[in-house]
PQR file of N, CA, C, O and H, with PARSE charges and radii, in Angstrom:
ATOM      1  N   MET A   1       4.132  31.771 -78.660 -0.4000 1.5000
ATOM      2  CA  MET A   1       4.020  32.265 -77.310 -0.0000 2.0000
ATOM      3  C   MET A   1       5.031  31.580 -76.386  0.5500 1.7000
ATOM      4  O   MET A   1       5.533  32.202 -75.450 -0.5500 1.4000
ATOM      5  N   ASP A   2       5.332  30.307 -76.643 -0.4000 1.5000
ATOM      6  CA  ASP A   2       6.335  29.594 -75.856 -0.0000 2.0000
ATOM      7  C   ASP A   2       7.690  30.261 -75.964  0.5500 1.7000
ATOM      8  O   ASP A   2       8.426  30.330 -74.980 -0.5500 1.4000
ATOM      9  H   ASP A   2       4.925  29.801 -77.404  0.4000 1.0000
ATOM     10  N   THR A   3       8.033  30.755 -77.149 -0.4000 1.5000
ATOM     11  CA  THR A   3       9.311  31.423 -77.361 -0.0000 2.0000
ATOM     12  C   THR A   3       9.375  32.698 -76.537  0.5500 1.7000
ATOM     13  O   THR A   3      10.412  33.019 -75.955 -0.5500 1.4000
ATOM     14  H   THR A   3       7.435  30.698 -77.949  0.4000 1.0000
ATOM     15  N   ASN A   4       8.275  33.417 -76.488 -0.4000 1.5000
ATOM     16  CA  ASN A   4       8.192  34.648 -75.705 -0.0000 2.0000
ATOM     17  C   ASN A   4       8.378  34.363 -74.220  0.5500 1.7000
ATOM     18  O   ASN A   4       9.092  35.086 -73.526 -0.5500 1.4000
ATOM     19  H   ASN A   4       7.433  33.157 -76.960  0.4000 1.0000
ATOM     20  N   ARG A   5       7.732  33.306 -73.738 -0.4000 1.5000
ATOM     21  CA  ARG A   5       7.843  32.943 -72.321 -0.0000 2.0000
ATOM     22  C   ARG A   5       9.268  32.487 -71.998  0.5500 1.7000
ATOM     23  O   ARG A   5       9.818  32.839 -70.954 -0.5500 1.4000
ATOM     24  H   ARG A   5       7.152  32.718 -74.302  0.4000 1.0000
ATOM     25  N   GLN A   6       9.853  31.710 -72.894 -0.4000 1.5000
ATOM     26  CA  GLN A   6      11.214  31.224 -72.687 -0.0000 2.0000
ATOM     27  C   GLN A   6      12.191  32.399 -72.651  0.5500 1.7000
ATOM     28  O   GLN A   6      13.119  32.415 -71.842 -0.5500 1.4000
ATOM     29  H   GLN A   6       9.407  31.424 -73.741  0.4000 1.0000
ATOM     30  N   SER A   7      11.983  33.367 -73.517 -0.4000 1.5000
ATOM     31  CA  SER A   7      12.842  34.542 -73.546 -0.0000 2.0000
ATOM     32  C   SER A   7      12.724  35.324 -72.238  0.5500 1.7000
ATOM     33  O   SER A   7      13.727  35.782 -71.691 -0.5500 1.4000
ATOM     34  H   SER A   7      11.229  33.353 -74.174  0.4000 1.0000
ATOM     35  N   LEU A   8      11.513  35.473 -71.746 -0.4000 1.5000
ATOM     36  CA  LEU A   8      11.304  36.185 -70.481 -0.0000 2.0000
ATOM     37  C   LEU A   8      11.958  35.435 -69.317  0.5500 1.7000
ATOM     38  O   LEU A   8      12.542  36.055 -68.428 -0.5500 1.4000
ATOM     39  H   LEU A   8      10.698  35.101 -72.191  0.4000 1.0000
ATOM     40  N   GLU A   9      11.860  34.113 -69.324 -0.4000 1.5000
ATOM     41  CA  GLU A   9      12.474  33.319 -68.267 -0.0000 2.0000
ATOM     42  C   GLU A   9      13.994  33.440 -68.314  0.5500 1.7000
ATOM     43  O   GLU A   9      14.648  33.521 -67.275 -0.5500 1.4000
ATOM     44  H   GLU A   9      11.386  33.610 -70.046  0.4000 1.0000
ATOM     45  N   GLU A  10      14.554  33.453 -69.526 -0.4000 1.5000
ATOM     46  CA  GLU A  10      16.000  33.629 -69.665 -0.0000 2.0000
ATOM     47  C   GLU A  10      16.437  35.005 -69.152  0.5500 1.7000
ATOM     48  O   GLU A  10      17.448  35.131 -68.460 -0.5500 1.4000
ATOM     49  H   GLU A  10      14.023  33.387 -70.371  0.4000 1.0000
ATOM     50  N   GLN A  11      15.665  36.020 -69.499 -0.4000 1.5000
ATOM     51  CA  GLN A  11      15.980  37.374 -69.033 -0.0000 2.0000
ATOM     52  C   GLN A  11      15.901  37.451 -67.515  0.5500 1.7000
ATOM     53  O   GLN A  11      16.744  38.078 -66.873 -0.5500 1.4000
ATOM     54  H   GLN A  11      14.844  35.918 -70.060  0.4000 1.0000
ATOM     55  N   LEU A  12      14.887  36.814 -66.946 -0.4000 1.5000
ATOM     56  CA  LEU A  12      14.720  36.810 -65.499 -0.0000 2.0000
ATOM     57  C   LEU A  12      15.903  36.106 -64.831  0.5500 1.7000
ATOM     58  O   LEU A  12      16.422  36.580 -63.821 -0.5500 1.4000
ATOM     59  H   LEU A  12      14.202  36.305 -67.467  0.4000 1.0000
ATOM     60  N   THR A  13      16.323  34.991 -65.390 -0.4000 1.5000
ATOM     61  CA  THR A  13      17.460  34.246 -64.847 -0.0000 2.0000
ATOM     62  C   THR A  13      18.723  35.102 -64.890  0.5500 1.7000
ATOM     63  O   THR A  13      19.480  35.147 -63.921 -0.5500 1.4000
ATOM     64  H   THR A  13      15.902  34.605 -66.211  0.4000 1.0000
ATOM     65  N   LEU A  14      18.947  35.779 -66.012 -0.4000 1.5000
ATOM     66  CA  LEU A  14      20.117  36.650 -66.128 -0.0000 2.0000
ATOM     67  C   LEU A  14      20.053  37.810 -65.137  0.5500 1.7000
ATOM     68  O   LEU A  14      21.066  38.174 -64.540 -0.5500 1.4000
ATOM     69  H   LEU A  14      18.332  35.743 -66.799  0.4000 1.0000
ATOM     70  N   MET A  15      18.886  38.380 -64.964 -0.4000 1.5000
ATOM     71  CA  MET A  15      18.722  39.495 -64.026 -0.0000 2.0000
ATOM     72  C   MET A  15      18.968  39.019 -62.587  0.5500 1.7000
ATOM     73  O   MET A  15      19.569  39.739 -61.789 -0.5500 1.4000
ATOM     74  H   MET A  15      18.063  38.084 -65.449  0.4000 1.0000
ATOM     75  N   GLN A  16      18.510  37.824 -62.262 -0.4000 1.5000
ATOM     76  CA  GLN A  16      18.731  37.293 -60.922 -0.0000 2.0000
ATOM     77  C   GLN A  16      20.225  37.040 -60.680  0.5500 1.7000
ATOM     78  O   GLN A  16      20.725  37.291 -59.583 -0.5500 1.4000
ATOM     79  H   GLN A  16      18.022  37.239 -62.910  0.4000 1.0000
ATOM     80  N   ALA A  17      20.926  36.551 -61.687 -0.4000 1.5000
ATOM     81  CA  ALA A  17      22.363  36.323 -61.561 -0.0000 2.0000
ATOM     82  C   ALA A  17      23.092  37.653 -61.395  0.5500 1.7000
ATOM     83  O   ALA A  17      24.004  37.767 -60.576 -0.5500 1.4000
ATOM     84  H   ALA A  17      20.520  36.347 -62.577  0.4000 1.0000
ATOM     85  N   ASP A  18      22.692  38.654 -62.169 -0.4000 1.5000
ATOM     86  CA  ASP A  18      23.293  39.982 -62.044 -0.0000 2.0000
ATOM     87  C   ASP A  18      23.046  40.563 -60.656  0.5500 1.7000
ATOM     88  O   ASP A  18      23.944  41.148 -60.050 -0.5500 1.4000
ATOM     89  H   ASP A  18      21.951  38.561 -62.835  0.4000 1.0000
ATOM     90  N   GLN A  19      21.833  40.398 -60.163 -0.4000 1.5000
ATOM     91  CA  GLN A  19      21.486  40.926 -58.838 -0.0000 2.0000
ATOM     92  C   GLN A  19      22.310  40.230 -57.765  0.5500 1.7000
ATOM     93  O   GLN A  19      22.773  40.884 -56.831 -0.5500 1.4000
ATOM     94  H   GLN A  19      21.104  39.922 -60.655  0.4000 1.0000
ATOM     95  N   ALA A  20      22.503  38.927 -57.876 -0.4000 1.5000
ATOM     96  CA  ALA A  20      23.301  38.194 -56.894 -0.0000 2.0000
ATOM     97  C   ALA A  20      24.751  38.662 -56.932  0.5500 1.7000
ATOM     98  O   ALA A  20      25.377  38.824 -55.885 -0.5500 1.4000
ATOM     99  H   ALA A  20      22.127  38.396 -58.635  0.4000 1.0000
ATOM    100  N   GLN A  21      25.289  38.880 -58.124 -0.4000 1.5000
ATOM    101  CA  GLN A  21      26.666  39.355 -58.249 -0.0000 2.0000
ATOM    102  C   GLN A  21      26.819  40.749 -57.642  0.5500 1.7000
ATOM    103  O   GLN A  21      27.788  41.019 -56.933 -0.5500 1.4000
ATOM    104  H   GLN A  21      24.781  38.748 -58.976  0.4000 1.0000
ATOM    105  N   MET A  22      25.854  41.637 -57.926 -0.4000 1.5000
ATOM    106  CA  MET A  22      25.924  42.988 -57.369 -0.0000 2.0000
ATOM    107  C   MET A  22      25.817  42.952 -55.847  0.5500 1.7000
ATOM    108  O   MET A  22      26.473  43.733 -55.157 -0.5500 1.4000
ATOM    109  H   MET A  22      25.067  41.418 -58.502  0.4000 1.0000
ATOM    110  N   SER A  23      25.000  42.056 -55.330 -0.4000 1.5000
ATOM    111  CA  SER A  23      24.857  41.928 -53.886 -0.0000 2.0000
ATOM    112  C   SER A  23      26.172  41.493 -53.252  0.5500 1.7000
ATOM    113  O   SER A  23      26.568  42.022 -52.214 -0.5500 1.4000
ATOM    114  H   SER A  23      24.467  41.422 -55.891  0.4000 1.0000
ATOM    115  N   GLU A  24      26.849  40.529 -53.876 -0.4000 1.5000
ATOM    116  CA  GLU A  24      28.144  40.075 -53.366 -0.0000 2.0000
ATOM    117  C   GLU A  24      29.182  41.192 -53.415  0.5500 1.7000
ATOM    118  O   GLU A  24      29.961  41.364 -52.478 -0.5500 1.4000
ATOM    119  H   GLU A  24      26.527  40.100 -54.719  0.4000 1.0000
ATOM    120  N   GLU A  25      29.188  41.939 -54.497 -0.4000 1.5000
ATOM    121  CA  GLU A  25      30.136  43.048 -54.627 -0.0000 2.0000
ATOM    122  C   GLU A  25      29.861  44.130 -53.597  0.5500 1.7000
ATOM    123  O   GLU A  25      30.793  44.692 -53.022 -0.5500 1.4000
ATOM    124  H   GLU A  25      28.555  41.799 -55.259  0.4000 1.0000
ATOM    125  N   LEU A  26      28.597  44.426 -53.359 -0.4000 1.5000
ATOM    126  CA  LEU A  26      28.232  45.425 -52.354 -0.0000 2.0000
ATOM    127  C   LEU A  26      28.678  44.975 -50.964  0.5500 1.7000
ATOM    128  O   LEU A  26      29.190  45.781 -50.187 -0.5500 1.4000
ATOM    129  H   LEU A  26      27.839  43.969 -53.826  0.4000 1.0000
ATOM    130  N   TYR A  27      28.487  43.709 -50.653 -0.4000 1.5000
ATOM    131  CA  TYR A  27      28.909  43.176 -49.358 -0.0000 2.0000
ATOM    132  C   TYR A  27      30.427  43.303 -49.193  0.5500 1.7000
ATOM    133  O   TYR A  27      30.913  43.704 -48.135 -0.5500 1.4000
ATOM    134  H   TYR A  27      28.071  43.055 -51.285  0.4000 1.0000
ATOM    135  N   ALA A  28      31.163  42.959 -50.243 -0.4000 1.5000
ATOM    136  CA  ALA A  28      32.627  43.065 -50.188 -0.0000 2.0000
ATOM    137  C   ALA A  28      33.057  44.515 -49.999  0.5500 1.7000
ATOM    138  O   ALA A  28      33.985  44.794 -49.239 -0.5500 1.4000
ATOM    139  H   ALA A  28      30.768  42.634 -51.103  0.4000 1.0000
ATOM    140  N   GLN A  29      32.393  45.433 -50.682 -0.4000 1.5000
ATOM    141  CA  GLN A  29      32.724  46.853 -50.541 -0.0000 2.0000
ATOM    142  C   GLN A  29      32.415  47.348 -49.134  0.5500 1.7000
ATOM    143  O   GLN A  29      33.183  48.132 -48.576 -0.5500 1.4000
ATOM    144  H   GLN A  29      31.639  45.207 -51.299  0.4000 1.0000
ATOM    145  N   GLN A  30      31.311  46.907 -48.556 -0.4000 1.5000
ATOM    146  CA  GLN A  30      30.961  47.318 -47.199 -0.0000 2.0000
ATOM    147  C   GLN A  30      31.998  46.819 -46.192  0.5500 1.7000
ATOM    148  O   GLN A  30      32.360  47.537 -45.260 -0.5500 1.4000
ATOM    149  H   GLN A  30      30.687  46.271 -49.010  0.4000 1.0000
ATOM    150  N   LYS A  31      32.474  45.581 -46.384 -0.4000 1.5000
ATOM    151  CA  LYS A  31      33.513  45.050 -45.505 -0.0000 2.0000
ATOM    152  C   LYS A  31      34.799  45.857 -45.652  0.5500 1.7000
ATOM    153  O   LYS A  31      35.458  46.159 -44.657 -0.5500 1.4000
ATOM    154  H   LYS A  31      32.180  44.997 -47.141  0.4000 1.0000
ATOM    155  N   GLU A  32      35.156  46.205 -46.877 -0.4000 1.5000
ATOM    156  CA  GLU A  32      36.374  46.976 -47.102 -0.0000 2.0000
ATOM    157  C   GLU A  32      36.258  48.368 -46.495  0.5500 1.7000
ATOM    158  O   GLU A  32      37.215  48.862 -45.898 -0.5500 1.4000
ATOM    159  H   GLU A  32      34.620  45.959 -47.685  0.4000 1.0000
ATOM    160  N   ILE A  33      35.112  49.002 -46.637 -0.4000 1.5000
ATOM    161  CA  ILE A  33      34.897  50.331 -46.057 -0.0000 2.0000
ATOM    162  C   ILE A  33      35.016  50.265 -44.534  0.5500 1.7000
ATOM    163  O   ILE A  33      35.632  51.138 -43.922 -0.5500 1.4000
ATOM    164  H   ILE A  33      34.335  48.601 -47.122  0.4000 1.0000
ATOM    165  N   ALA A  34      34.436  49.247 -43.929 -0.4000 1.5000
ATOM    166  CA  ALA A  34      34.531  49.099 -42.472 -0.0000 2.0000
ATOM    167  C   ALA A  34      35.989  48.933 -42.044  0.5500 1.7000
ATOM    168  O   ALA A  34      36.420  49.517 -41.049 -0.5500 1.4000
ATOM    169  H   ALA A  34      33.936  48.538 -44.426  0.4000 1.0000
ATOM    170  N   HIS A  35      36.738  48.141 -42.791 -0.4000 1.5000
ATOM    171  CA  HIS A  35      38.158  47.947 -42.480 -0.0000 2.0000
ATOM    172  C   HIS A  35      38.924  49.261 -42.633  0.5500 1.7000
ATOM    173  O   HIS A  35      39.748  49.600 -41.784 -0.5500 1.4000
ATOM    174  H   HIS A  35      36.388  47.667 -43.599  0.4000 1.0000
ATOM    175  N   LEU A  36      38.660  49.992 -43.698 -0.4000 1.5000
ATOM    176  CA  LEU A  36      39.346  51.265 -43.924 -0.0000 2.0000
ATOM    177  C   LEU A  36      39.010  52.279 -42.837  0.5500 1.7000
ATOM    178  O   LEU A  36      39.871  53.055 -42.425 -0.5500 1.4000
ATOM    179  H   LEU A  36      37.990  49.717 -44.388  0.4000 1.0000
ATOM    180  N   ARG A  37      37.774  52.276 -42.376 -0.4000 1.5000
ATOM    181  CA  ARG A  37      37.396  53.181 -41.288 -0.0000 2.0000
ATOM    182  C   ARG A  37      38.166  52.861 -40.015  0.5500 1.7000
ATOM    183  O   ARG A  37      38.611  53.760 -39.301 -0.5500 1.4000
ATOM    184  H   ARG A  37      37.074  51.645 -42.711  0.4000 1.0000
ATOM    185  N   LEU A  38      38.319  51.567 -39.741 -0.4000 1.5000
ATOM    186  CA  LEU A  38      39.108  51.180 -38.561 -0.0000 2.0000
ATOM    187  C   LEU A  38      40.549  51.651 -38.706  0.5500 1.7000
ATOM    188  O   LEU A  38      41.144  52.134 -37.742 -0.5500 1.4000
ATOM    189  H   LEU A  38      37.958  50.837 -40.321  0.4000 1.0000
ATOM    190  N   MET A  39      41.109  51.516 -39.891 -0.4000 1.5000
ATOM    191  CA  MET A  39      42.479  51.965 -40.124 -0.0000 2.0000
ATOM    192  C   MET A  39      42.592  53.484 -39.958  0.5500 1.7000
ATOM    193  O   MET A  39      43.556  53.978 -39.373 -0.5500 1.4000
ATOM    194  H   MET A  39      40.626  51.123 -40.674  0.4000 1.0000
ATOM    195  N   ILE A  40      41.618  54.210 -40.469 -0.4000 1.5000
ATOM    196  CA  ILE A  40      41.626  55.674 -40.344 -0.0000 2.0000
ATOM    197  C   ILE A  40      41.538  56.068 -38.873  0.5500 1.7000
ATOM    198  O   ILE A  40      42.251  56.966 -38.423 -0.5500 1.4000
ATOM    199  H   ILE A  40      40.835  53.808 -40.944  0.4000 1.0000
ATOM    200  N   ASP A  41      40.666  55.400 -38.129 -0.4000 1.5000
ATOM    201  CA  ASP A  41      40.538  55.699 -36.698 -0.0000 2.0000
ATOM    202  C   ASP A  41      41.854  55.438 -35.968  0.5500 1.7000
ATOM    203  O   ASP A  41      42.275  56.240 -35.134 -0.5500 1.4000
ATOM    204  H   ASP A  41      40.087  54.671 -38.494  0.4000 1.0000
ATOM    205  N   ALA A  42      42.500  54.319 -36.283 -0.4000 1.5000
ATOM    206  CA  ALA A  42      43.774  53.993 -35.634 -0.0000 2.0000
ATOM    207  C   ALA A  42      44.834  55.031 -35.982  0.5500 1.7000
ATOM    208  O   ALA A  42      45.580  55.470 -35.107 -0.5500 1.4000
ATOM    209  H   ALA A  42      42.159  53.667 -36.960  0.4000 1.0000
ATOM    210  N   LEU A  43      44.908  55.424 -37.245 -0.4000 1.5000
ATOM    211  CA  LEU A  43      45.881  56.432 -37.649 -0.0000 2.0000
ATOM    212  C   LEU A  43      45.586  57.787 -37.018  0.5500 1.7000
ATOM    213  O   LEU A  43      46.507  58.515 -36.648 -0.5500 1.4000
ATOM    214  H   LEU A  43      44.302  55.067 -37.956  0.4000 1.0000
ATOM    215  N   THR A  44      44.325  58.122 -36.896 -0.4000 1.5000
ATOM    216  CA  THR A  44      43.934  59.384 -36.268 -0.0000 2.0000
ATOM    217  C   THR A  44      44.370  59.394 -34.812  0.5500 1.7000
ATOM    218  O   THR A  44      44.937  60.378 -34.337 -0.5500 1.4000
ATOM    219  H   THR A  44      43.577  57.531 -37.197  0.4000 1.0000
ATOM    220  N   ARG A  45      44.104  58.293 -34.096 -0.4000 1.5000
ATOM    221  CA  ARG A  45      44.525  58.206 -32.693 -0.0000 2.0000
ATOM    222  C   ARG A  45      46.043  58.286 -32.579  0.5500 1.7000
ATOM    223  O   ARG A  45      46.570  58.938 -31.677 -0.5500 1.4000
ATOM    224  H   ARG A  45      43.643  57.493 -34.482  0.4000 1.0000
ATOM    225  N   LYS A  46      46.736  57.630 -33.485 -0.4000 1.5000
ATOM    226  CA  LYS A  46      48.203  57.653 -33.454 -0.0000 2.0000
ATOM    227  C   LYS A  46      48.727  59.063 -33.700  0.5500 1.7000
ATOM    228  O   LYS A  46      49.648  59.509 -33.015 -0.5500 1.4000
ATOM    229  H   LYS A  46      46.309  57.100 -34.218  0.4000 1.0000
ATOM    230  N   LEU A  47      48.157  59.762 -34.660 -0.4000 1.5000
ATOM    231  CA  LEU A  47      48.578  61.131 -34.943 -0.0000 2.0000
ATOM    232  C   LEU A  47      48.287  62.059 -33.773  0.5500 1.7000
ATOM    233  O   LEU A  47      49.095  62.930 -33.453 -0.5500 1.4000
ATOM    234  H   LEU A  47      47.409  59.400 -35.216  0.4000 1.0000
ATOM    235  N   GLN A  48      47.144  61.878 -33.139 -0.4000 1.5000
ATOM    236  CA  GLN A  48      46.783  62.731 -32.008 -0.0000 2.0000
ATOM    237  C   GLN A  48      47.669  62.478 -30.800  0.5500 1.7000
ATOM    238  O   GLN A  48      47.854  63.365 -29.966 -0.5500 1.4000
ATOM    239  H   GLN A  48      46.487  61.170 -33.399  0.4000 1.0000
ATOM    240  N   SER A  49      48.215  61.278 -30.701 -0.4000 1.5000
ATOM    241  CA  SER A  49      49.046  60.966 -29.544 -0.0000 2.0000
ATOM    242  C   SER A  49      50.496  61.391 -29.726  0.5500 1.7000
ATOM    243  O   SER A  49      51.263  61.391 -28.763 -0.5500 1.4000
ATOM    244  H   SER A  49      48.065  60.557 -31.379  0.4000 1.0000
ATOM    245  N   LEU A  50      50.878  61.749 -30.934 -0.4000 1.5000
ATOM    246  CA  LEU A  50      52.258  62.169 -31.160 -0.0000 2.0000
ATOM    247  C   LEU A  50      52.544  63.485 -30.453  0.5500 1.7000
ATOM    248  O   LEU A  50      51.697  64.377 -30.421 -0.5500 1.4000
ATOM    249  H   LEU A  50      50.254  61.749 -31.716  0.4000 1.0000
ATOM    250  N   GLU A  51      53.717  63.599 -29.900 -0.4000 1.5000
ATOM    251  CA  GLU A  51      54.109  64.854 -29.262 -0.0000 2.0000
ATOM    252  C   GLU A  51      54.487  65.846 -30.351  0.5500 1.7000
ATOM    253  O   GLU A  51      55.006  65.465 -31.401 -0.5500 1.4000
ATOM    254  H   GLU A  51      54.405  62.875 -29.926  0.4000 1.0000
ATOM    255  N   THR A  52      54.225  67.106 -30.094 -0.4000 1.5000
ATOM    256  CA  THR A  52      54.494  68.136 -31.094 -0.0000 2.0000
ATOM    257  C   THR A  52      55.687  68.987 -30.690  0.5500 1.7000
ATOM    258  O   THR A  52      55.642  70.212 -30.805 -0.5500 1.4000
ATOM    259  H   THR A  52      53.804  67.415 -29.241  0.4000 1.0000
ATOM    260  N   ASP A  53      56.748  68.354 -30.218 -0.4000 1.5000
ATOM    261  CA  ASP A  53      57.947  69.079 -29.823 -0.0000 2.0000
ATOM    262  C   ASP A  53      58.754  69.570 -31.024  0.5500 1.7000
ATOM    263  O   ASP A  53      59.736  70.293 -30.857 -0.5500 1.4000
ATOM    264  H   ASP A  53      56.784  67.359 -30.124  0.4000 1.0000
ATOM    265  N   ASP A  54      58.352  69.188 -32.211 -0.4000 1.5000
ATOM    266  CA  ASP A  54      59.106  69.582 -33.399 -0.0000 2.0000
ATOM    267  C   ASP A  54      58.702  70.962 -33.922  0.5500 1.7000
ATOM    268  O   ASP A  54      59.218  71.403 -34.950 -0.5500 1.4000
ATOM    269  H   ASP A  54      57.554  68.601 -32.347  0.4000 1.0000
ATOM    270  N   GLY A  55      57.802  71.637 -33.243 -0.4000 1.5000
ATOM    271  CA  GLY A  55      57.403  72.974 -33.641 -0.0000 2.0000
ATOM    272  C   GLY A  55      56.245  73.002 -34.634  0.5500 1.7000
ATOM    273  O   GLY A  55      55.764  74.078 -34.989 -0.5500 1.4000
ATOM    274  H   GLY A  55      57.383  71.279 -32.409  0.4000 1.0000
ATOM    275  N   ILE A  56      55.801  71.859 -35.075 -0.4000 1.5000
ATOM    276  CA  ILE A  56      54.675  71.802 -36.011 -0.0000 2.0000
ATOM    277  C   ILE A  56      53.391  71.715 -35.203  0.5500 1.7000
ATOM    278  O   ILE A  56      53.243  70.850 -34.340 -0.5500 1.4000
ATOM    279  H   ILE A  56      56.192  70.985 -34.786  0.4000 1.0000
ATOM    280  N   LEU A  57      52.476  72.610 -35.490 -0.4000 1.5000
ATOM    281  CA  LEU A  57      51.211  72.641 -34.764 -0.0000 2.0000
ATOM    282  C   LEU A  57      50.230  71.634 -35.348  0.5500 1.7000
ATOM    283  O   LEU A  57      50.223  71.360 -36.548 -0.5500 1.4000
ATOM    284  H   LEU A  57      52.596  73.312 -36.192  0.4000 1.0000
ATOM    285  N   ARG A  58      49.407  71.095 -34.463 -0.4000 1.5000
ATOM    286  CA  ARG A  58      48.308  70.253 -34.928 -0.0000 2.0000
ATOM    287  C   ARG A  58      47.270  71.172 -35.575  0.5500 1.7000
ATOM    288  O   ARG A  58      47.218  72.360 -35.258 -0.5500 1.4000
ATOM    289  H   ARG A  58      49.412  71.318 -33.488  0.4000 1.0000
ATOM    290  N   PRO A  59      46.440  70.633 -36.484 -0.5600 1.5000
ATOM    291  CA  PRO A  59      45.437  71.481 -37.158  0.2800 2.0000
ATOM    292  C   PRO A  59      44.532  72.233 -36.189  0.5500 1.7000
ATOM    293  O   PRO A  59      44.144  73.367 -36.469 -0.5500 1.4000
ATOM    294  N   ASP A  60      44.183  71.619 -35.045 -0.4000 1.5000
ATOM    295  CA  ASP A  60      43.299  72.313 -34.101 -0.0000 2.0000
ATOM    296  C   ASP A  60      44.029  73.402 -33.319  0.5500 1.7000
ATOM    297  O   ASP A  60      43.388  74.239 -32.683 -0.5500 1.4000
ATOM    298  H   ASP A  60      44.498  70.697 -34.818  0.4000 1.0000
ATOM    299  N   GLU A  61      45.355  73.402 -33.357 -0.4000 1.5000
ATOM    300  CA  GLU A  61      46.142  74.430 -32.677 -0.0000 2.0000
ATOM    301  C   GLU A  61      46.547  75.561 -33.621  0.5500 1.7000
ATOM    302  O   GLU A  61      46.855  76.669 -33.181 -0.5500 1.4000
ATOM    303  H   GLU A  61      45.876  72.722 -33.874  0.4000 1.0000
ATOM    304  N   ASP A  62      46.541  75.277 -34.891 -0.4000 1.5000
ATOM    305  CA  ASP A  62      47.010  76.226 -35.878 -0.0000 2.0000
ATOM    306  C   ASP A  62      45.986  77.335 -36.110  0.5500 1.7000
ATOM    307  O   ASP A  62      44.813  77.061 -36.363 -0.5500 1.4000
ATOM    308  H   ASP A  62      46.291  74.378 -35.249  0.4000 1.0000
ATOM    309  N   GLN A  63      46.427  78.566 -36.024 -0.4000 1.5000
ATOM    310  CA  GLN A  63      45.566  79.730 -36.261 -0.0000 2.0000
ATOM    311  C   GLN A  63      46.122  80.526 -37.424  0.5500 1.7000
ATOM    312  O   GLN A  63      47.339  80.676 -37.534 -0.5500 1.4000
ATOM    313  H   GLN A  63      47.380  78.789 -35.818  0.4000 1.0000
ATOM    314  N   PRO A  64      45.265  81.042 -38.297 -0.5600 1.5000
ATOM    315  CA  PRO A  64      45.771  81.848 -39.408  0.2800 2.0000
ATOM    316  C   PRO A  64      46.336  83.174 -38.886  0.5500 1.7000
ATOM    317  O   PRO A  64      45.930  83.658 -37.829 -0.5500 1.4000
ATOM    318  N   PRO A  65      47.267  83.747 -39.632 -0.5600 1.5000
ATOM    319  CA  PRO A  65      47.810  85.045 -39.229  0.2800 2.0000
ATOM    320  C   PRO A  65      46.697  86.100 -39.171  0.5500 1.7000
ATOM    321  O   PRO A  65      45.651  85.933 -39.800 -0.5500 1.4000
ATOM    322  N   PRO A  66      46.919  87.173 -38.426 -0.5600 1.5000
ATOM    323  CA  PRO A  66      45.878  88.211 -38.237  0.2800 2.0000
ATOM    324  C   PRO A  66      45.412  88.835 -39.544  0.5500 1.7000
ATOM    325  O   PRO A  66      44.255  89.243 -39.642 -0.5500 1.4000
ATOM    326  N   HIS A  67      46.272  88.922 -40.546 -0.4000 1.5000
ATOM    327  CA  HIS A  67      45.884  89.591 -41.792 -0.0000 2.0000
ATOM    328  C   HIS A  67      44.969  88.722 -42.662  0.5500 1.7000
ATOM    329  O   HIS A  67      44.535  89.184 -43.717 -0.5500 1.4000
ATOM    330  H   HIS A  67      47.212  88.591 -40.466  0.4000 1.0000
ATOM    331  N   TYR A  68      44.665  87.511 -42.270 -0.4000 1.5000
ATOM    332  CA  TYR A  68      43.730  86.678 -43.012 -0.0000 2.0000
ATOM    333  C   TYR A  68      42.371  86.992 -42.521  0.5500 1.7000
ATOM    334  O   TYR A  68      41.394  86.413 -42.996 -0.5500 1.4000
ATOM    335  H   TYR A  68      45.017  87.136 -41.413  0.4000 1.0000
TER
END
C-alpha cells in the first residue's frame, strides 16, 4: 500500500508541476496577445490617418460595381 501511495504522490507532484508550467505559458501568451493588440490598434490608427490622394480607396469607401 505504501508503494501505491508513493506512486500517487509522485503523480500529484508531476501534475502540479505541469499545471504550474501551463499557467506560466498562459500568462506569457496573454501578455503577448495584449502587446499584439496594441500594435494592431496603432497600425489601424496609422492606416486610417493616411491620406488617400493616390487614388486607392479605403475599405469603407470602396463599393462593388453595380453588376455585383
